C-alpha positions as CSV (number, residue, x, y, z in Angstrom):
1,X,-9.2,18.5,-2.9
2,X,-11.1,15.4,-1.8
3,X,-9.7,12.5,0.2
4,X,-11.2,9.1,1.1
5,X,-11.5,7.7,4.5
6,X,-11.5,4.1,5.6
7,X,-14.4,4.6,8.1
8,X,-17.5,2.7,6.9
9,X,-19.7,5.6,8.0
10,X,-18.2,7.9,5.4
11,X,-19.1,7.4,1.8
12,X,-16.9,10.3,0.9
13,X,-15.0,13.2,2.4
14,X,-14.7,16.4,0.3
15,X,-13.6,19.8,1.7
16,X,-12.8,21.5,-1.6
17,X,-14.9,24.6,-1.1
18,X,-16.8,26.9,1.2
19,X,-20.2,25.4,0.7
20,X,-19.4,22.1,2.4
21,X,-21.8,20.7,5.1
22,X,-21.3,22.8,8.3
23,X,-18.2,24.3,6.6
24,X,-16.1,21.1,7.4
25,X,-16.7,18.6,4.7
26,X,-19.3,16.6,2.7
27,X,-19.5,13.0,3.9
28,X,-22.5,11.5,2.1
29,X,-23.0,13.6,-1.1
30,X,-21.6,16.9,-2.1
31,X,-23.7,20.0,-1.5
32,X,-22.7,20.8,-5.1
33,X,-24.3,17.5,-6.3
34,X,-21.1,15.5,-6.5
35,X,-21.7,11.8,-5.9
36,X,-19.5,9.8,-3.6
37,X,-18.2,7.6,-6.4
38,X,-17.1,10.7,-8.3
39,X,-15.3,12.0,-5.2
40,X,-13.6,8.6,-4.9
41,X,-12.6,8.6,-8.5
42,X,-11.2,12.1,-8.1
43,X,-9.0,10.7,-5.3
44,X,-7.9,7.9,-7.5
45,X,-7.0,10.2,-10.3
46,X,-5.0,12.5,-8.0
47,X,-3.1,9.4,-6.7
48,X,-2.4,8.2,-10.2
49,X,-1.0,11.6,-11.4
50,X,1.1,11.8,-8.3
51,X,2.7,8.6,-9.4
52,X,3.2,9.9,-12.9
53,X,4.8,13.0,-11.5
54,X,7.2,11.0,-9.4
55,X,8.5,9.1,-12.5
56,X,8.5,12.3,-14.5
57,X,10.6,14.0,-11.8
58,X,13.3,11.4,-12.0
59,X,13.3,11.5,-15.8
60,X,13.6,15.3,-15.8
61,X,16.6,15.1,-13.4
62,X,18.4,13.4,-16.3
63,X,17.2,15.8,-18.9
64,X,14.2,13.9,-20.3
65,X,10.7,15.3,-20.7
66,X,7.5,14.7,-22.6
67,X,5.0,17.4,-23.7
68,X,2.0,15.0,-23.9
69,X,2.5,13.9,-20.3
70,X,2.9,17.5,-19.2
71,X,-0.4,18.4,-20.9
72,X,-2.2,15.5,-19.4
73,X,-1.1,16.4,-15.9
74,X,-2.5,19.9,-16.4
75,X,-5.9,18.7,-17.7
76,X,-6.2,15.9,-15.1
77,X,-5.5,18.2,-12.2
78,X,-7.9,20.8,-13.5
79,X,-10.7,18.2,-13.8
80,X,-10.6,17.6,-10.0
81,X,-11.3,21.3,-9.1
82,X,-14.6,22.4,-7.7
83,X,-17.6,22.4,-10.1
84,X,-15.6,21.2,-13.2
85,X,-16.4,17.6,-13.7
86,X,-19.3,15.6,-12.2
87,X,-19.2,12.6,-14.6
88,X,-18.1,9.3,-13.0
89,X,-17.7,7.7,-16.5
90,X,-15.3,10.5,-17.5
91,X,-13.2,10.0,-14.4
92,X,-12.9,6.3,-15.4
93,X,-11.7,7.4,-18.8
94,X,-9.2,9.8,-17.2
95,X,-8.0,6.9,-15.0
96,X,-7.3,4.7,-18.1
97,X,-5.6,7.7,-19.8
98,X,-3.5,8.2,-16.6
99,X,-2.5,4.5,-16.9
100,X,-1.5,5.0,-20.6
101,X,0.4,8.1,-19.9
102,X,2.1,6.5,-16.9
103,X,3.4,3.8,-19.3
104,X,4.8,6.5,-21.5
105,X,6.4,8.2,-18.5
106,X,8.0,4.9,-17.2
107,X,9.3,4.2,-20.7
108,X,10.8,7.7,-20.8
109,X,12.4,7.1,-17.4
110,X,13.7,3.7,-18.5
111,X,15.3,5.3,-21.5
112,X,16.8,8.1,-19.4
113,X,18.3,5.5,-17.0
114,X,19.7,3.2,-19.7
115,X,21.2,6.0,-21.8
116,X,22.8,7.5,-18.7
117,X,23.9,4.5,-16.7
118,X,23.8,1.6,-19.2
119,X,21.4,-1.3,-19.5
120,X,21.1,-3.3,-16.3
121,X,22.9,-6.7,-16.0
122,X,22.1,-9.5,-13.6
123,X,24.3,-8.8,-10.6
124,X,24.8,-10.4,-7.2
125,X,24.6,-7.9,-4.3
126,X,26.2,-8.5,-0.9
127,X,24.2,-7.8,2.2
128,X,26.9,-7.5,4.8
129,X,29.3,-4.7,5.7
130,X,32.8,-3.9,4.6
131,X,35.4,-2.5,7.0
132,X,35.4,1.3,6.8
133,X,33.1,4.3,7.1
134,X,29.8,4.1,5.3
135,X,26.8,5.9,3.8
136,X,23.4,4.3,3.2
137,X,21.5,5.8,0.3
138,X,17.7,5.1,0.4
139,X,14.8,6.0,-1.9
140,X,14.6,5.9,-5.7
141,X,17.0,8.5,-7.0
142,X,19.6,7.0,-9.3
143,X,20.9,10.6,-10.2
144,X,21.4,11.3,-6.5
145,X,23.2,8.0,-6.0
146,X,25.4,8.6,-9.0
147,X,26.5,12.0,-7.8
148,X,27.2,10.5,-4.3
149,X,29.4,7.9,-5.8
150,X,31.3,10.5,-7.8
151,X,31.9,12.7,-4.7
152,X,32.9,9.8,-2.4
153,X,35.5,8.4,-4.9
154,X,38.9,7.9,-3.3
155,X,37.6,9.1,0.1
156,X,37.7,5.7,1.7
157,X,33.9,5.9,2.3
158,X,31.8,2.9,1.2
159,X,28.3,3.4,-0.1
160,X,25.4,1.0,0.6
161,X,22.0,1.0,-1.0
162,X,18.7,0.4,0.9
163,X,15.3,-0.6,-0.3
164,X,14.4,0.7,-3.8
165,X,18.0,1.6,-4.6
166,X,19.0,-2.1,-4.6
167,X,18.5,-2.3,-8.4
168,X,21.2,0.4,-8.9
169,X,23.8,-2.3,-8.6
170,X,22.7,-3.7,-12.0
171,X,23.6,-0.5,-13.9
172,X,27.1,-0.7,-15.5
173,X,27.9,3.0,-14.9
174,X,27.0,2.7,-11.2
175,X,28.4,-0.7,-10.3
176,X,31.7,0.2,-11.8
177,X,32.4,2.2,-8.6
178,X,34.2,-0.3,-6.3
179,X,33.0,1.6,-3.2
180,X,29.3,0.7,-4.0
181,X,29.7,-2.3,-1.8
182,X,26.3,-3.8,-1.0
183,X,22.7,-3.4,0.2
184,X,21.6,-3.1,3.8
185,X,18.1,-3.8,5.0
186,X,15.0,-4.6,3.1
187,X,11.8,-2.6,2.4
188,X,11.4,1.0,3.3
189,X,9.6,0.4,6.6
190,X,12.7,-1.2,8.3
191,X,14.7,2.0,8.1
192,X,14.3,3.2,11.7
193,X,15.7,0.0,13.2
194,X,18.3,-0.3,10.4
195,X,19.6,3.2,10.6
196,X,19.9,3.0,14.4
197,X,21.9,-0.2,14.0
198,X,24.9,1.2,12.1
199,X,27.1,4.2,12.8
200,X,26.8,5.6,9.3
201,X,25.3,8.6,7.6
202,X,22.1,8.2,5.5
203,X,21.0,10.0,2.4
204,X,17.3,10.1,1.6
205,X,16.9,10.6,-2.1
206,X,13.1,10.6,-2.7
207,X,9.9,9.3,-1.3
208,X,9.8,6.5,1.3
209,X,11.8,8.3,4.0
210,X,10.4,8.3,7.5
211,X,10.7,10.9,10.3
212,X,14.0,9.8,12.0
213,X,14.6,8.7,15.5
214,X,16.6,11.0,17.6
215,X,19.6,8.6,17.7
216,X,20.3,9.2,14.1
217,X,18.7,12.5,13.3
218,X,22.1,14.2,13.1
219,X,23.4,11.5,10.7
220,X,20.6,11.7,8.1
221,X,20.5,14.1,5.2
222,X,17.9,14.6,2.4
223,X,18.2,15.7,-1.2
224,X,15.9,16.2,-4.2
225,X,12.2,16.2,-3.3
226,X,12.7,14.6,0.2
227,X,12.4,16.8,3.3
228,X,12.4,15.8,7.0
229,X,11.9,18.0,10.1
230,X,15.2,18.9,11.8
231,X,17.2,17.2,9.1
232,X,19.7,19.1,6.8
233,X,18.6,19.3,3.2
234,X,21.4,19.2,0.5
235,X,20.5,21.0,-2.7
236,X,22.3,21.0,-6.0
237,X,23.8,17.5,-5.3
238,X,26.5,19.0,-3.1
239,X,27.2,16.3,-0.5
240,X,30.1,17.9,1.3
241,X,28.3,18.2,4.7
242,X,27.3,14.5,4.4
243,X,30.8,13.4,3.5
244,X,32.3,15.5,6.3
245,X,29.9,14.0,8.8
246,X,30.7,10.5,7.6
247,X,34.4,11.1,8.2
248,X,33.7,11.9,11.8
249,X,32.0,8.6,12.5
250,X,33.6,5.3,13.5
251,X,34.4,2.6,10.9
252,X,32.1,-0.4,10.4
253,X,33.6,-3.8,10.9
254,X,33.6,-6.5,8.3
255,X,30.5,-8.6,8.6
256,X,29.2,-11.2,6.2
257,X,25.6,-10.9,5.1
258,X,23.1,-13.7,5.3
259,X,22.4,-13.8,1.6
260,X,23.5,-12.5,-1.8
261,X,20.6,-10.8,-3.6
262,X,20.4,-10.9,-7.4
263,X,19.0,-7.9,-9.3
264,X,19.4,-6.3,-12.8
265,X,17.2,-8.4,-15.1
266,X,16.5,-5.9,-17.9
267,X,14.1,-6.5,-20.7
268,X,17.0,-7.3,-23.1
269,X,18.4,-9.9,-20.7
270,X,15.0,-11.6,-20.3
271,X,14.2,-11.5,-24.0
272,X,17.6,-13.0,-24.8
273,X,16.2,-16.1,-23.2
274,X,13.0,-16.1,-25.2
275,X,13.8,-19.1,-27.4
276,X,14.7,-21.2,-24.4
277,X,11.6,-20.0,-22.6
278,X,9.4,-20.9,-25.5
279,X,11.0,-24.3,-25.7
280,X,10.5,-25.0,-22.0
281,X,6.8,-23.8,-22.2
282,X,6.1,-26.0,-25.2
283,X,7.7,-29.0,-23.4
284,X,5.6,-28.4,-20.3
285,X,8.6,-27.6,-18.2
286,X,7.4,-24.1,-17.5
287,X,3.7,-24.1,-16.6
288,X,3.0,-20.6,-15.5
289,X,4.5,-17.1,-15.0
290,X,3.8,-15.0,-12.0
291,X,4.5,-11.3,-11.3
292,X,4.6,-11.0,-7.5
293,X,5.5,-7.6,-6.2
294,X,4.5,-4.0,-5.8
295,X,4.5,-1.6,-3.0
296,X,5.0,-3.3,0.3
297,X,3.5,-2.4,3.7
298,X,4.4,-3.4,7.3
299,X,1.0,-5.1,7.7
300,X,1.0,-8.7,8.9
301,X,-1.2,-9.5,5.9
302,X,1.8,-8.9,3.8
303,X,3.2,-12.3,4.8
304,X,0.8,-13.7,2.2
305,X,3.2,-12.9,-0.6
306,X,6.1,-14.9,0.8
307,X,3.9,-17.9,1.6
308,X,2.3,-17.6,-1.9
309,X,5.7,-17.9,-3.6
310,X,7.0,-20.6,-1.3
311,X,4.0,-22.8,-2.2
312,X,4.3,-22.3,-6.0
313,X,5.3,-25.5,-7.8
314,X,8.8,-25.8,-9.3
315,X,7.6,-25.5,-12.9
316,X,6.7,-21.8,-12.4
317,X,8.7,-18.6,-13.0
318,X,8.3,-15.6,-10.7
319,X,9.1,-12.0,-11.8
320,X,9.3,-9.4,-9.0
321,X,9.8,-5.6,-8.7
322,X,9.4,-2.7,-6.3
323,X,9.9,-3.0,-2.6
324,X,7.4,-6.0,-2.5
325,X,10.4,-8.1,-3.7
326,X,11.9,-8.0,-0.3
327,X,9.2,-10.4,0.9
328,X,10.7,-13.0,-1.5
329,X,14.1,-12.0,-3.0
330,X,16.1,-13.9,-0.4
331,X,14.5,-17.2,-1.4
332,X,16.6,-19.8,-3.3
333,X,14.1,-21.0,-5.9
334,X,16.6,-22.5,-8.2
335,X,16.4,-22.7,-12.0
336,X,14.5,-24.4,-14.8
337,X,17.2,-25.5,-17.2
338,X,19.2,-22.3,-16.8
339,X,16.2,-20.0,-16.5
340,X,16.1,-18.5,-12.9
341,X,12.8,-19.1,-11.2
342,X,13.0,-15.7,-9.4
343,X,13.7,-12.7,-11.6
344,X,14.1,-9.2,-10.1
345,X,13.3,-6.5,-12.8
346,X,14.0,-3.6,-10.5
347,X,12.4,-0.6,-8.7
348,X,8.7,0.3,-8.8
349,X,10.0,2.7,-11.5
350,X,10.9,-0.4,-13.5
351,X,7.4,-1.9,-13.5
352,X,7.5,-1.0,-17.2
353,X,9.9,-3.9,-17.7
354,X,7.4,-6.4,-16.3
355,X,4.7,-4.9,-18.7
356,X,7.1,-5.1,-21.7
357,X,7.9,-8.7,-20.8
358,X,4.2,-9.6,-20.7
359,X,3.7,-7.9,-24.1
360,X,6.8,-9.8,-25.5
361,X,5.4,-13.1,-24.3
362,X,2.1,-12.3,-26.0
363,X,4.0,-11.8,-29.3
364,X,6.2,-14.8,-28.7
365,X,3.3,-17.2,-28.3
366,X,0.9,-15.4,-30.6
367,X,-1.7,-15.0,-27.9
368,X,-3.5,-12.1,-26.2
369,X,-2.2,-11.0,-22.8
370,X,-5.1,-12.6,-21.1
371,X,-4.6,-15.9,-22.9
372,X,-1.1,-16.3,-21.6
373,X,-0.2,-18.5,-18.6
374,X,0.6,-15.3,-16.7
375,X,-0.9,-14.0,-13.4
376,X,-0.2,-10.8,-11.5
377,X,-0.3,-10.9,-7.7
378,X,0.3,-7.4,-6.5
379,X,0.7,-5.7,-3.1
380,X,-0.6,-2.1,-2.7
381,X,0.6,0.4,-0.2
382,X,0.7,4.0,-1.3
383,X,-0.4,6.5,-4.0
384,X,2.2,5.9,-6.6
385,X,1.2,2.2,-7.0
386,X,-2.3,3.4,-8.2
387,X,-0.7,4.7,-11.4
388,X,0.9,1.3,-12.1
389,X,-2.4,-0.5,-11.5
390,X,-4.2,1.7,-14.1
391,X,-1.2,1.2,-16.4
392,X,-1.9,-2.5,-16.3
393,X,-5.6,-2.0,-16.8
394,X,-4.9,0.4,-19.7
395,X,-3.3,-2.4,-21.8
396,X,-6.2,-4.8,-21.1
397,X,-4.7,-7.1,-18.5
398,X,-7.4,-8.8,-16.5
399,X,-7.5,-11.2,-13.5
400,X,-5.1,-9.2,-11.3
401,X,-4.9,-10.4,-7.7
402,X,-4.7,-7.4,-5.4
403,X,-4.0,-7.0,-1.7
404,X,-3.3,-7.1,1.2
405,X,-6.1,-4.6,1.6
406,X,-8.2,-2.6,-0.8
407,X,-7.2,1.0,-1.5
408,X,-9.6,3.3,0.4
409,X,-10.7,5.1,-2.7
410,X,-12.4,2.0,-3.9
411,X,-16.1,1.9,-2.8
412,X,-18.7,-0.7,-3.7
413,X,-19.5,1.0,-7.0
414,X,-15.9,1.2,-8.2
415,X,-15.2,-2.4,-7.0
416,X,-18.1,-3.6,-9.0
417,X,-16.8,-1.9,-12.2
418,X,-13.2,-3.2,-11.6
419,X,-14.5,-6.8,-11.1
420,X,-16.9,-6.8,-14.0
421,X,-14.7,-4.9,-16.5
422,X,-11.2,-6.1,-15.4
423,X,-11.9,-9.2,-13.3
424,X,-9.9,-7.7,-10.4
425,X,-9.7,-10.3,-7.6
426,X,-8.9,-9.8,-4.0
427,X,-6.3,-12.1,-2.4
428,X,-7.6,-14.8,-0.1
429,X,-5.2,-17.4,1.1
430,X,-2.1,-18.6,-0.8
431,X,-3.5,-22.1,-1.0
432,X,-6.9,-21.1,-2.4
433,X,-5.5,-18.6,-4.8
434,X,-2.8,-21.0,-6.2
435,X,-5.5,-23.6,-6.6
436,X,-7.8,-21.2,-8.4
437,X,-5.0,-20.0,-10.7
438,X,-3.3,-23.4,-11.5
439,X,-6.3,-25.7,-11.1
């Protein structure tokens, strides 16, 4: 397998086979003849299919699968093996195919979620604590959370979500549980400070769990695909050890949160407003739509996204999803004649909702996606986000603003293709980018 490095001196780093330079790795060009750009595109493809696999895992948890997606994963993985594919152009095709199949996978997962838990509804979520013992569930696993809610019913234990499980509060069959009481914390990278602050147990349900600090290592448990060193893993959705540990801990005191967050805007909810949206656009009361979100990182450069939204004029609408929303979802942006200016469509798993909304706007106004007053301003952090980027490119969306840094698999050759073919833009400053977008 090949992996990219950020160091400028390395055009590539491939250690797939025994013929690598000095037996350690090829850093300029493969001994086999592989070019650096092919190696980078292999990295990109691996990241994209990891993302597809994550969404497919959660769909399969609920009994949903797709043969075409399974077959693509096999062929795509195979193409990255030693001496199989040296064509840079074919890896670009595979990347677009990965984007297309990722859309299909996200639609499958959306169907699984809605048919199992009901269609999300706009819901206010408290951010304080309720008196009593508590469990914080983090990650992306709705199935894991649903099983936890069933097993903690009538135990006197309250359940809180963290990070990408915030959107769970919008699903009718999850929010019907009165002991699902709120959300604590923000994006994934605040968890060490957060989990140390409350005498509760924690359940890590998927990716985005960090190696714990010692002061809560005995209070954190994992389930599903998540594993942590020295942490008890609970298989088969049996949370008895977690519940027993929770009962041994002190109660939380009642503490009011600083803000109530709103989540649960499904495609149906948004499209129920389409006639009003069209009217407001035609009257010039809505000038532009922005999709601001993605996979957040703890970098200082991530402050760009909050500043960007704060400086947007009041005749704009902002959709957001994934953990990037925590940069902005506490802002009170008001409404435009009943249409909320800030609309949270859910997890990174729910990026498909944003894609479907763009497609619906295209149909509503009778224009191509790139003729609409819509701009995507995305934050990139980890591998799964690569699959979403290629999904957007696969339906022809151009002019995406990307930051806060470039993914390391993008070298000059790939960046040139992305700019020329898809008009990918790198973020600069909020002021300059808003001026460029809105004129």
